ROSE-4610 file (N, C-alpha, C; in Angstrom, 1 decimal, always signed):
// ROSE-4610
residu = [X/X/X/X/X/X/X/X/X/X/X/X/X/X/X/X/X/X/X/X/X/X/X/X/X/X/X/X/X/X/X/X/X/X/X/X/X/X/X/X/X/X/X/X/X/X/X/X/X/X/X/X/X/X/X/X/X/X/X/X/X/X/X/X/X/X/X/X/X/X/X/X/X/X/X/X/X/X/X/X/X/X/X/X/X/X/X/X/X/X/X/X/X/X/X/X/X/X/X/X/X/X/X/X/X/X/X/X/X/X/X/X/X/X/X/X/X/X/X/X/X/X/X/X/X/X/X/X/X/X/X/X/X/X/X/X/X/X/X/X/X/X/X/X/X/X/X/X/X/X/X/X/X/X/X/X/X/X/X/X/X/X/X/X/X/X/X/X/X/X/X/X/X/X/X/X/X/X/X/X/X/X/X/X/X/X/X/X/X/X/X/X/X/X/X/X/X/X/X/X/X/X/X/X/X/X/X/X/X/X/X/X/X/X/X/X/X/X/X/X/X/X/X/X/X/X/X/X/X/X/X/X/X/X/X/X/X/X/X/X/X/X/X/X/X/X/X/X/X/X/X/X/X/X/X/X/X/X/X/X/X/X/X/X/X/X/X/X/X/X/X/X/X/X/X/X/X/X/X/X/X/X/X/X/X/X/X/X/X/X/X/X/X/X/X/X/X/X/X/X/X/X/X/X/X/X/X/X/X/X/X/X/X/X/X/X/X/X/X/X/X/X/X/X/X/X/X/X/X/X/X/X/X/X/X/X/X/X/X/X/X/X/X/X/X/X/X/X/X/X/X/X/X/X/X/X/X/X/X/X/X/X/X/X/X/X/X/X/X/X/X/X/X/X/X/X/X/X/X/X/X/X/X/X/X/X/X/X/X/X/X/X/X/X/X/X/X/X/X/X/X/X/X/X/X/X/X/X/X/X/X/X/X/X/X/X/X/X/X/X/X/X/X/X/X/X/X/X/X/X/X/X/X/X/X/X/X/X/X/X/X/X/X/X/X/X/X/X/X/X/X/X/X/X/X/X/X/X/X/X/X/X/X/X/X/X/X/X/X/X/X/X/X/X/X/X/X/X/X/X/X/X/X/X/X/X/X/X/X/X/X/X/X/X/X/X/X/X/X/X/X/X/X/X/X/X/X/X/X/X/X/X/X/X/X/X/X/X/X/X/X/X/X/X/X/X/X/X/X/X/X/X/X/X/X/X/X/X/X/X/X/X/X/X/X/X/X/X/X/X/X/X/X/X/X/X/X/X/X/X/X/X/X/X/X/X/X/X/X/X/X/X/X/X/X/X/X/X/X/X/X/X/X/X/X/X/X/X/X/X/X/X/X/X/X/X/X/X/X/X/X/X/X/X/X/X/X/X/X/X/X/X/X/X/X/X/X/X/X/X/X/X/X/X/X/X/X/X/X/X/X/X/X/X/X/X/X/X/X/X/X/X/X/X/X/X/X/X/X/X/X/X/X/X/X/X/X/X/X/X/X/X/X/X/X/X/X/X/X/X/X/X]
num = [1/1/1/2/2/2/3/3/3/4/4/4/5/5/5/6/6/6/7/7/7/8/8/8/9/9/9/10/10/10/11/11/11/12/12/12/13/13/13/14/14/14/15/15/15/16/16/16/17/17/17/18/18/18/19/19/19/20/20/20/21/21/21/22/22/22/23/23/23/24/24/24/25/25/25/26/26/26/27/27/27/28/28/28/29/29/29/30/30/30/31/31/31/32/32/32/33/33/33/34/34/34/35/35/35/36/36/36/37/37/37/38/38/38/39/39/39/40/40/40/41/41/41/42/42/42/43/43/43/44/44/44/45/45/45/46/46/46/47/47/47/48/48/48/49/49/49/50/50/50/51/51/51/52/52/52/53/53/53/54/54/54/55/55/55/56/56/56/57/57/57/58/58/58/59/59/59/60/60/60/61/61/61/62/62/62/63/63/63/64/64/64/65/65/65/66/66/66/67/67/67/68/68/68/69/69/69/70/70/70/71/71/71/72/72/72/73/73/73/74/74/74/75/75/75/76/76/76/77/77/77/78/78/78/79/79/79/80/80/80/81/81/81/82/82/82/83/83/83/84/84/84/85/85/85/86/86/86/87/87/87/88/88/88/89/89/89/90/90/90/91/91/91/92/92/92/93/93/93/94/94/94/95/95/95/96/96/96/97/97/97/98/98/98/99/99/99/100/100/100/101/101/101/102/102/102/103/103/103/104/104/104/105/105/105/106/106/106/107/107/107/108/108/108/109/109/109/110/110/110/111/111/111/112/112/112/113/113/113/114/114/114/115/115/115/116/116/116/117/117/117/118/118/118/119/119/119/120/120/120/121/121/121/122/122/122/123/123/123/124/124/124/125/125/125/126/126/126/127/127/127/128/128/128/129/129/129/130/130/130/131/131/131/132/132/132/133/133/133/134/134/134/135/135/135/136/136/136/137/137/137/138/138/138/139/139/139/140/140/140/141/141/141/142/142/142/143/143/143/144/144/144/145/145/145/146/146/146/147/147/147/148/148/148/149/149/149/150/150/150/151/151/151/152/152/152/153/153/153/154/154/154/155/155/155/156/156/156/157/157/157/158/158/158/159/159/159/160/160/160/161/161/161/162/162/162/163/163/163/164/164/164/165/165/165/166/166/166/167/167/167/168/168/168/169/169/169/170/170/170/171/171/171/172/172/172/173/173/173/174/174/174/175/175/175/176/176/176/177/177/177/178/178/178/179/179/179/180/180/180/181/181/181/182/182/182/183/183/183/184/184/184/185/185/185/186/186/186/187/187/187/188/188/188/189/189/189/190/190/190/191/191/191/192/192/192/193/193/193/194/194/194/195/195/195/196/196/196/197/197/197/198/198/198/199/199/199/200/200/200/201/201/201/202/202/202/203/203/203/204/204/204/205/205/205/206/206/206/207/207/207/208/208/208/209/209/209/210/210/210/211/211/211/212/212/212/213/213/213/214/214/214/215/215/215/216/216/216/217/217/217/218/218/218/219/219/219/220/220/220/221/221/221/222/222/222/223/223/223/224/224/224]
x = [+38.6/+37.7/+37.4/+36.1/+35.2/+35.1/+35.2/+35.3/+33.5/+32.5/+31.3/+31.6/+31.8/+32.6/+33.5/+34.7/+35.5/+34.8/+33.4/+33.1/+32.4/+31.6/+30.7/+31.5/+32.7/+33.6/+34.1/+34.3/+35.1/+33.5/+32.6/+31.4/+31.5/+31.2/+31.2/+32.3/+33.3/+34.5/+34.2/+33.7/+33.5/+32.7/+31.3/+30.1/+30.6/+31.5/+32.5/+33.0/+33.9/+35.1/+33.8/+33.0/+32.2/+30.9/+30.7/+29.9/+28.3/+28.3/+27.2/+26.2/+25.4/+25.0/+23.5/+23.0/+21.9/+22.2/+20.6/+20.7/+19.8/+19.9/+18.7/+17.1/+16.2/+15.0/+14.7/+15.1/+14.6/+15.3/+16.6/+17.2/+16.2/+15.6/+15.1/+13.7/+13.2/+11.9/+12.5/+13.1/+13.8/+14.3/+14.5/+15.1/+13.4/+12.4/+11.5/+10.4/+10.5/+10.2/+10.4/+12.2/+12.6/+12.4/+12.1/+11.9/+10.6/+9.6/+8.2/+7.9/+9.1/+8.7/+9.3/+10.4/+10.9/+9.9/+8.8/+8.3/+7.1/+7.3/+6.6/+7.4/+8.3/+9.6/+9.5/+8.4/+8.8/+6.9/+7.2/+5.5/+4.9/+5.3/+4.6/+3.9/+3.6/+3.5/+1.9/+1.4/-0.2/-0.8/+0.5/+0.2/+0.8/+1.9/+2.5/+1.7/+1.0/-0.1/-1.1/-2.1/-3.2/-1.9/-1.3/-1.0/-0.1/+0.2/+0.4/-0.5/-1.6/-2.4/-3.2/-3.1/-4.3/-3.4/-1.7/-1.1/-0.7/-0.3/-0.7/-1.9/-3.2/-4.2/-4.3/-3.7/-3.2/-1.9/-0.4/+0.6/+1.8/+1.8/+2.7/+3.2/+4.4/+4.7/+4.5/+4.9/+4.6/+3.2/+2.7/+1.7/+1.6/+0.6/+0.6/+0.4/+0.3/+0.2/+1.6/+2.7/+3.6/+4.0/+3.6/+3.8/+2.2/+1.2/+0.3/+0.6/+1.2/+1.7/+3.1/+3.9/+4.5/+4.4/+2.8/+2.5/+1.3/+0.9/-0.1/+0.8/+2.2/+3.2/+3.8/+3.5/+4.2/+2.8/+1.8/+0.6/-0.4/-0.3/-1.5/-3.3/-3.2/-4.1/-5.0/-4.5/-4.7/-4.9/-5.0/-5.0/-6.2/-7.4/-8.6/-8.7/-7.6/-8.0/-6.8/-5.9/-4.8/-5.5/-6.1/-7.1/-8.1/-8.4/-9.5/-8.7/-7.8/-7.2/-6.5/-5.9/-5.6/-6.9/-8.0/-9.4/-9.5/-9.9/-10.8/-9.7/-8.2/-7.3/-7.2/-7.1/-7.1/-8.1/-9.6/-10.4/-11.0/-10.5/-10.0/-9.3/-8.0/-6.7/-7.6/-8.5/-9.1/-10.2/-10.7/-11.7/-10.9/-8.9/-8.5/-8.2/-7.8/-7.5/-8.2/-9.8/-11.0/-10.9/-11.0/-10.7/-9.8/-8.7/-7.5/-8.0/-8.5/-8.7/-9.7/-10.9/-12.1/-11.7/-11.1/-11.1/-9.4/-8.6/-7.0/-6.4/-6.9/-6.2/-5.6/-6.6/-6.2/-5.3/-5.0/-4.2/-2.3/-2.7/-1.0/-0.9/-1.9/-1.8/-0.9/+0.0/+1.3/+2.4/+2.4/+3.5/+3.9/+2.3/+2.7/+3.0/+2.3/+3.0/+4.4/+5.3/+7.1/+7.1/+6.6/+7.8/+7.1/+6.0/+5.6/+5.0/+5.6/+5.1/+5.8/+6.8/+7.5/+6.3/+5.2/+4.9/+3.5/+3.3/+2.1/+1.0/+1.2/+0.8/+1.1/+1.1/+1.3/-0.2/+0.1/-0.6/-1.6/-0.9/-1.3/-2.2/-1.7/-2.7/-4.2/-3.6/-5.2/-5.9/-5.4/-6.3/-7.0/-6.1/-6.6/-8.1/-7.6/-8.5/-10.2/-9.7/-11.0/-12.1/-11.6/-11.7/-12.5/-11.7/-12.8/-14.3/-14.0/-14.7/-16.4/-16.5/-17.5/-18.8/-18.0/-19.1/-18.5/-17.6/-17.3/-17.0/-17.6/-17.0/-17.0/-18.2/-17.7/-16.9/-16.5/-15.9/-14.6/-14.0/-12.7/-12.4/-12.8/-12.9/-12.4/-13.8/-13.5/-12.3/-11.8/-10.8/-9.1/-9.1/-8.1/-7.9/-9.0/-9.0/-8.5/-8.8/-8.8/-6.8/-7.2/-5.8/-4.3/-3.1/-1.9/-2.1/-3.4/-3.6/-3.5/-3.1/-2.4/-3.8/-4.2/-5.2/-5.4/-3.9/-4.0/-4.2/-4.5/-4.3/-5.8/-6.3/-8.0/-8.7/-8.1/-8.4/-8.9/-7.7/-7.5/-8.0/-8.1/-8.3/-10.5/-10.4/-11.9/-12.8/-11.8/-11.9/-12.0/-11.5/-10.8/-12.2/-12.6/-13.4/-15.2/-14.9/-15.9/-17.1/-16.9/-17.9/-18.5/-19.6/-20.8/-19.2/-20.2/-18.7/-19.7/-20.9/-21.4/-21.1/-20.7/-20.4/-19.2/-18.4/-16.9/-16.5/-17.5/-17.0/-17.6/-18.4/-19.0/-18.1/-17.1/-16.5/-15.1/-15.1/-13.8/-13.6/-15.0/-14.8/-14.9/-15.6/-15.6/-14.4/-13.8/-12.3/-11.2/-10.9/-10.1/-10.6/-11.1/-11.8/-11.2/-12.0/-11.4/-9.9/-9.3/-7.9/-7.6/-7.7/-6.8/-6.9/-8.6/-8.8/-8.2/-8.5/-7.6/-6.4/-5.9/-3.9/-4.0/-4.4/-4.5/-4.7/-5.9/-7.1/-5.7/-5.3/-4.4/-3.3/-2.7/-1.7/-2.4/-2.9/-3.6/-3.7/-4.4/-4.7/-3.1/-2.4/-1.1/+0.3/+0.1/+1.2/+2.2/+3.9/+4.3/+5.1/+4.2/+4.1/+3.3/+2.5/+1.9/+2.6/+3.3/+4.5/+4.3/+5.8/+6.0/+5.2/+4.1/+3.2/+2.1/+2.1/+1.3/+2.4/+2.9/+4.0/+5.0/+4.6/+5.4/+3.8/+2.6/+1.3/+0.4/+0.2/-0.9/-1.4/-0.6/-0.8/-1.8/-0.9/-1.5/-3.2/-3.0/-4.5/-5.6/-4.9/-5.7/-6.8/-6.0/-5.8/-6.9/-6.7/-7.4/-9.1/-9.1/-9.8/-10.8/-10.5/-11.1/-11.7/-10.9/-11.4/-12.4/-12.5/-13.3/-14.5/-14.6/-15.4/-16.6/-15.3/-16.1/-16.5/-15.7/-16.4/-18.2/-18.2/-19.0/-20.2/-20.2/-21.5/-21.9/-20.4/-20.8/-21.9/-21.5/-22.3/-23.5/-24.1/-25.2/-25.6/-25.2/-25.6/-26.3/-25.3/-25.1/-26.1/-26.5/-27.5/-29.3/-29.2/-30.5/-30.5]
y = [+43.8/+44.3/+45.7/+45.5/+47.2/+47.7/+49.0/+49.3/+48.8/+48.6/+48.2/+46.6/+45.6/+44.4/+43.9/+44.9/+44.9/+45.5/+46.3/+46.7/+45.1/+44.8/+43.0/+42.2/+42.1/+41.0/+41.0/+42.6/+42.9/+42.8/+43.3/+42.9/+41.0/+40.1/+39.0/+38.3/+39.5/+38.3/+38.6/+40.2/+40.4/+39.7/+39.4/+38.6/+37.1/+36.3/+35.3/+35.0/+36.2/+36.3/+36.4/+37.3/+37.3/+36.4/+35.7/+34.5/+34.6/+36.8/+37.3/+37.2/+36.2/+35.9/+36.6/+37.5/+38.1/+39.5/+39.6/+40.8/+41.5/+43.0/+43.5/+44.1/+43.7/+43.3/+44.3/+45.9/+46.4/+46.5/+45.7/+44.9/+43.7/+43.2/+41.7/+42.1/+43.5/+44.0/+44.4/+45.0/+45.6/+44.6/+43.4/+42.2/+41.9/+41.4/+41.2/+41.7/+43.3/+44.1/+44.0/+44.3/+43.8/+42.5/+41.5/+39.9/+40.4/+40.7/+41.1/+42.1/+43.0/+43.7/+43.3/+42.5/+41.2/+40.7/+40.7/+39.8/+39.9/+41.7/+42.3/+42.0/+41.8/+41.7/+40.2/+39.2/+37.8/+37.2/+36.3/+35.5/+35.7/+35.3/+34.6/+36.3/+37.0/+38.1/+37.9/+37.7/+37.9/+36.9/+35.3/+35.0/+35.1/+35.9/+36.5/+37.2/+38.0/+39.3/+38.9/+37.8/+36.7/+36.6/+35.9/+35.0/+36.2/+36.9/+38.3/+39.1/+39.4/+39.7/+39.4/+37.2/+36.2/+36.7/+36.6/+36.0/+37.9/+38.7/+39.8/+40.6/+39.5/+39.6/+39.1/+38.4/+37.7/+37.6/+37.6/+37.0/+38.1/+38.3/+39.1/+40.4/+41.0/+42.4/+42.9/+42.7/+43.7/+44.0/+45.0/+44.9/+44.9/+44.4/+44.3/+45.3/+46.3/+47.5/+47.6/+47.6/+47.6/+46.5/+45.8/+44.5/+45.0/+45.8/+46.3/+47.4/+48.2/+49.3/+48.9/+48.1/+47.3/+46.7/+45.8/+45.5/+46.3/+47.4/+48.3/+49.0/+49.4/+50.4/+49.4/+48.1/+47.4/+47.1/+46.8/+46.9/+47.2/+48.8/+49.7/+49.6/+48.7/+48.6/+46.9/+46.9/+45.5/+45.8/+46.8/+47.3/+47.3/+47.1/+46.4/+45.1/+44.2/+43.1/+42.7/+43.3/+43.3/+43.8/+45.0/+45.5/+44.1/+44.0/+42.6/+41.2/+40.7/+39.7/+40.1/+41.4/+42.0/+41.9/+42.0/+42.5/+41.1/+40.7/+39.1/+38.0/+38.1/+37.8/+38.2/+39.1/+40.0/+40.3/+39.6/+39.7/+38.5/+37.2/+35.5/+35.5/+36.7/+36.3/+36.8/+37.2/+38.5/+37.7/+36.8/+35.4/+34.8/+34.2/+33.3/+33.9/+35.2/+35.8/+35.7/+35.4/+36.0/+34.4/+33.2/+32.0/+31.8/+32.5/+32.0/+32.9/+33.8/+34.6/+33.4/+33.2/+32.8/+31.1/+30.3/+29.5/+28.6/+29.7/+29.4/+30.2/+30.8/+32.3/+32.1/+30.8/+30.5/+29.1/+28.6/+27.9/+28.8/+29.3/+30.0/+30.8/+31.9/+33.2/+33.9/+33.4/+32.7/+33.2/+32.3/+32.5/+33.0/+33.9/+34.9/+36.2/+36.3/+37.7/+37.8/+36.5/+36.7/+36.9/+35.8/+36.0/+37.2/+37.3/+38.5/+39.1/+40.0/+41.3/+42.0/+42.2/+43.4/+43.4/+42.8/+43.3/+43.5/+44.1/+44.1/+43.5/+42.0/+41.3/+41.2/+42.2/+42.5/+42.5/+42.0/+41.6/+42.8/+44.4/+45.5/+46.2/+45.8/+46.2/+45.3/+44.2/+43.2/+44.0/+43.9/+44.7/+45.8/+46.9/+47.9/+47.6/+46.6/+46.6/+45.9/+45.0/+44.3/+45.2/+46.1/+47.3/+48.2/+48.4/+49.2/+48.7/+47.7/+46.4/+46.4/+46.7/+47.3/+48.1/+49.3/+50.1/+50.5/+50.3/+50.5/+49.7/+48.4/+47.1/+47.1/+47.7/+47.9/+48.8/+50.2/+50.6/+50.5/+49.9/+49.8/+49.0/+47.6/+47.2/+47.9/+48.7/+49.7/+49.9/+50.8/+51.8/+50.9/+50.1/+48.9/+48.4/+48.4/+47.6/+48.7/+50.2/+50.8/+51.6/+52.7/+53.2/+52.2/+53.0/+52.3/+51.2/+51.8/+51.0/+49.1/+48.6/+46.9/+45.9/+46.1/+45.2/+43.7/+43.3/+41.9/+41.9/+43.0/+42.4/+42.5/+43.4/+43.7/+42.4/+41.4/+40.5/+39.4/+39.1/+38.3/+38.2/+39.8/+40.1/+40.4/+40.7/+40.7/+39.2/+38.2/+36.8/+36.2/+36.6/+36.8/+37.3/+38.8/+39.6/+39.0/+38.2/+37.1/+38.5/+39.3/+40.1/+39.9/+40.0/+40.2/+39.4/+37.8/+38.2/+38.7/+38.6/+39.6/+40.9/+41.6/+43.2/+43.1/+41.8/+41.8/+41.7/+40.7/+40.8/+42.1/+42.8/+43.7/+44.6/+45.0/+46.4/+45.8/+44.5/+44.4/+44.2/+43.9/+44.0/+45.3/+46.4/+47.5/+48.3/+48.2/+49.0/+48.5/+47.2/+46.3/+46.8/+46.6/+47.3/+48.4/+49.4/+50.8/+50.8/+50.8/+51.1/+50.7/+49.2/+48.7/+49.4/+49.2/+50.0/+51.7/+52.3/+53.3/+53.8/+52.5/+52.9/+52.4/+51.0/+50.5/+51.6/+52.3/+53.0/+54.2/+54.4/+55.6/+55.7/+54.1/+53.6/+53.8/+53.3/+52.9/+54.4/+55.4/+56.5/+57.4/+57.6/+58.3/+57.5/+56.2/+55.8/+55.9/+55.8/+56.7/+57.7/+58.3/+60.1/+60.5/+59.1/+58.7/+58.0/+57.6/+56.3/+56.7/+57.6/+58.4/+59.1/+59.9/+60.4/+59.6/+58.3/+57.5/+56.4/+56.5/+55.7/+56.4/+57.8/+58.7/+59.3/+59.5/+60.3/+59.3/+58.4/+57.3/+57.5/+57.1/+56.1/+57.9/+59.4/+60.7/+60.6/+60.6/+60.7/+59.3/+58.6/+57.3/+58.0/+58.3/+59.1/+59.9/+60.9/+62.1/+61.6/+61.1/+60.4/+60.1/+59.4/+58.1/+59.4/+60.7/+61.7/+61.9/+62.9/+63.5/+62.4/+61.1/+60.1/+59.8/+60.2/+59.7/+61.5/+62.4/+63.4/+64.0/+63.4/+63.2/+62.9/+61.4/+60.9/+61.4/+61.8/+62.6/+63.6/+64.4/+65.9/+65.7/+64.5/+63.8/+63.6/+63.0/+62.6/+63.4/+64.9/+65.7/+66.4/+66.7/+67.2/+66.7/+65.3/+65.0/+64.6]
z = [+64.1/+64.7/+65.4/+64.5/+64.9/+66.1/+66.9/+68.2/+69.0/+68.4/+68.6/+69.1/+67.9/+68.1/+69.3/+70.1/+71.0/+72.2/+72.4/+73.5/+74.0/+73.1/+73.2/+73.5/+73.2/+73.3/+74.6/+75.1/+76.4/+77.3/+77.3/+78.0/+77.9/+77.6/+77.7/+78.8/+77.9/+79.0/+80.4/+80.4/+82.0/+82.4/+82.0/+82.6/+82.7/+81.8/+82.3/+83.4/+83.3/+84.6/+85.8/+85.6/+87.5/+87.4/+86.3/+86.5/+86.7/+86.2/+86.2/+84.8/+84.7/+83.4/+83.2/+84.3/+84.1/+83.8/+83.1/+82.1/+82.9/+83.0/+83.5/+82.7/+84.0/+83.0/+81.8/+81.7/+80.6/+79.6/+79.6/+78.3/+77.8/+78.6/+77.9/+77.6/+78.0/+77.3/+76.3/+75.8/+74.5/+73.7/+74.4/+73.6/+72.7/+73.7/+73.3/+71.8/+72.6/+72.0/+70.6/+69.9/+69.1/+68.5/+69.1/+68.1/+68.0/+68.4/+68.5/+66.6/+66.4/+65.9/+64.3/+64.7/+63.5/+62.2/+63.1/+62.3/+60.9/+61.3/+60.4/+59.2/+59.0/+58.2/+57.2/+58.2/+57.6/+57.1/+56.3/+56.0/+57.1/+58.5/+59.9/+60.1/+59.6/+60.4/+60.8/+60.3/+60.2/+61.6/+61.6/+62.8/+63.6/+63.8/+64.4/+65.6/+65.5/+65.3/+65.9/+65.5/+66.7/+67.7/+67.4/+68.9/+69.8/+69.7/+70.1/+70.7/+70.2/+70.8/+71.6/+71.5/+72.8/+73.5/+73.6/+74.2/+75.3/+74.8/+75.8/+76.8/+75.9/+77.2/+78.3/+78.4/+79.5/+80.5/+79.4/+80.2/+79.5/+78.4/+77.9/+77.9/+78.2/+78.5/+77.0/+75.7/+74.5/+74.4/+74.2/+73.1/+71.8/+71.6/+69.8/+68.8/+69.6/+68.6/+67.8/+68.2/+67.7/+66.4/+66.3/+65.6/+64.2/+64.9/+63.9/+63.2/+64.1/+63.1/+61.8/+62.4/+61.7/+60.1/+60.4/+59.6/+58.4/+59.4/+58.0/+57.3/+58.0/+56.9/+56.2/+56.4/+55.0/+54.0/+54.4/+53.6/+53.8/+53.4/+54.2/+53.8/+52.7/+52.2/+53.0/+53.5/+54.5/+56.4/+56.5/+57.4/+58.1/+57.5/+57.8/+58.7/+57.6/+58.0/+59.5/+59.2/+60.5/+61.7/+61.7/+63.4/+63.4/+62.3/+62.7/+63.8/+63.0/+63.4/+64.8/+65.1/+66.1/+67.5/+67.0/+68.1/+68.6/+67.2/+67.3/+68.8/+68.2/+69.1/+70.4/+70.6/+72.1/+72.9/+72.0/+73.2/+72.9/+72.9/+73.2/+74.5/+73.7/+75.1/+76.0/+76.1/+77.2/+78.1/+77.3/+78.0/+78.6/+77.8/+78.6/+79.9/+79.6/+81.1/+82.5/+81.7/+83.1/+83.8/+82.6/+83.1/+83.9/+84.1/+84.8/+85.7/+86.4/+87.3/+88.2/+87.6/+87.7/+88.7/+88.2/+88.0/+88.9/+87.9/+88.4/+89.7/+90.0/+90.5/+91.6/+92.4/+94.1/+93.9/+92.6/+93.1/+92.3/+91.7/+90.8/+91.0/+91.8/+92.3/+93.4/+93.9/+94.9/+94.0/+93.3/+92.2/+91.4/+90.1/+89.5/+90.2/+91.4/+92.2/+92.2/+92.2/+92.9/+91.3/+90.4/+89.1/+87.9/+87.9/+87.0/+87.3/+88.2/+88.9/+88.1/+87.4/+86.8/+85.6/+85.1/+84.2/+84.6/+85.5/+85.9/+87.0/+87.2/+88.0/+89.6/+89.9/+91.3/+92.3/+93.8/+94.7/+94.8/+95.0/+95.2/+94.3/+92.3/+91.5/+91.7/+91.4/+91.8/+92.9/+94.1/+95.3/+94.9/+93.7/+93.9/+92.5/+91.7/+90.5/+91.5/+92.0/+92.7/+93.7/+94.1/+95.1/+93.5/+92.6/+91.7/+90.6/+91.0/+90.2/+91.1/+91.9/+93.1/+92.5/+91.9/+91.9/+89.8/+89.4/+87.8/+87.2/+87.0/+86.5/+85.0/+84.3/+82.7/+82.7/+83.3/+83.0/+82.9/+84.2/+84.0/+83.2/+83.0/+81.7/+80.6/+80.0/+78.4/+79.2/+80.1/+80.2/+79.8/+80.6/+80.4/+79.4/+78.3/+77.0/+75.9/+77.0/+75.0/+75.9/+76.3/+77.7/+77.5/+78.6/+78.6/+79.7/+80.4/+81.6/+81.0/+82.4/+82.0/+81.5/+80.5/+80.3/+80.7/+80.9/+81.2/+82.8/+83.4/+85.1/+85.2/+84.1/+84.7/+84.0/+82.9/+82.4/+83.8/+84.2/+85.2/+86.2/+86.5/+87.9/+87.9/+87.2/+86.9/+86.8/+86.3/+86.7/+88.0/+88.8/+90.1/+90.6/+90.6/+91.0/+90.7/+90.0/+89.4/+89.0/+87.7/+87.7/+86.4/+86.1/+84.8/+83.6/+83.0/+82.2/+80.8/+80.6/+79.3/+79.6/+80.7/+80.7/+80.5/+80.8/+80.5/+79.2/+78.6/+76.8/+76.1/+76.3/+75.5/+75.6/+76.9/+77.0/+76.3/+76.5/+75.7/+74.6/+73.8/+72.7/+71.9/+72.6/+71.9/+72.2/+73.7/+73.7/+72.6/+72.5/+72.2/+70.4/+69.9/+68.8/+68.5/+69.0/+69.1/+68.9/+70.1/+69.7/+68.8/+68.7/+67.5/+66.4/+65.4/+64.1/+64.4/+65.3/+65.0/+64.9/+66.1/+65.3/+63.9/+63.2/+62.0/+61.1/+61.3/+60.6/+59.9/+61.4/+60.9/+60.3/+60.3/+59.4/+57.9/+57.9/+56.5/+56.0/+56.5/+56.3/+55.8/+56.7/+56.5/+56.8/+56.6/+56.5/+56.9/+57.2/+57.7/+58.4/+57.6/+58.1/+59.5/+59.9/+61.2/+62.3/+62.0/+62.9/+63.4/+63.7/+64.9/+65.7/+65.5/+66.2/+66.9/+66.4/+67.4/+68.1/+67.7/+68.4/+70.1/+70.0/+71.0/+71.4/+71.2/+71.8/+71.9/+71.3/+71.5/+72.8/+73.7/+75.0/+75.6/+75.1/+75.8/+75.3/+73.6/+73.3/+73.5/+74.0/+74.4/+75.9/+76.5/+77.9/+78.1/+76.8/+76.7/+76.4/+75.8/+75.2/+76.2/+77.4/+77.9/+79.0/+78.9/+79.8/+79.7/+78.0/+77.9/+77.6/+78.0/+77.5/+78.8/+79.8/+81.5/+81.7/+81.1/+81.4/+81.0/+79.5/+79.2/+79.8/+80.2/+80.5/+82.4/+82.9/+84.6/+84.0/+82.9/+82.3/+82.6/+81.3/+81.2/+82.7/+83.1/+84.4/+85.7/+85.5/+86.7/+86.1/+84.6/+84.1/+84.0/+84.4/+84.3/+85.9]
């Protein structure tokens, strides 16, 4: 028996002796991440990407970028197809999340706060988003769709706040497409060489882009 097998065996015995079968939440998240990534090496990659992109827009904690990157590295010439699949599914998932907020939230909200708070669906987050929608409804959706901010919280809270649906849809299409086409396009262009840069720094790039975009609009407004 190897050292690793012995360690795992010892851990399993300890859990059985203590009766504690729980797993730390970050371990669960890591397992979900690895489960998502493994689809890049299966014939079901495209279908998994579509399903994941849809689910992530309303409840699933792992972003579709990780599978999108894996698929684009495996087939760089198909990056456009992967990005399109990802964008369409994510927008459809966003519409689904919006409908949840609009029609079901009064019934399921308390349960969600208790059981899904770890993925950003907390009462405090919803209160913040609903306050921001009064002034910046389009920009809140666009920012959440493009940056690391939780898009799933945005889609549902936008439905709860009953913001303009056409505005929500346009912001979602633009932001989700910009994000996924950028990620897949970089992989299609540079392949494996750019992967580590995207995985390590993409969130910072996204935040910097949004800061410049908002700053540009504020400057134009000030000049006029």
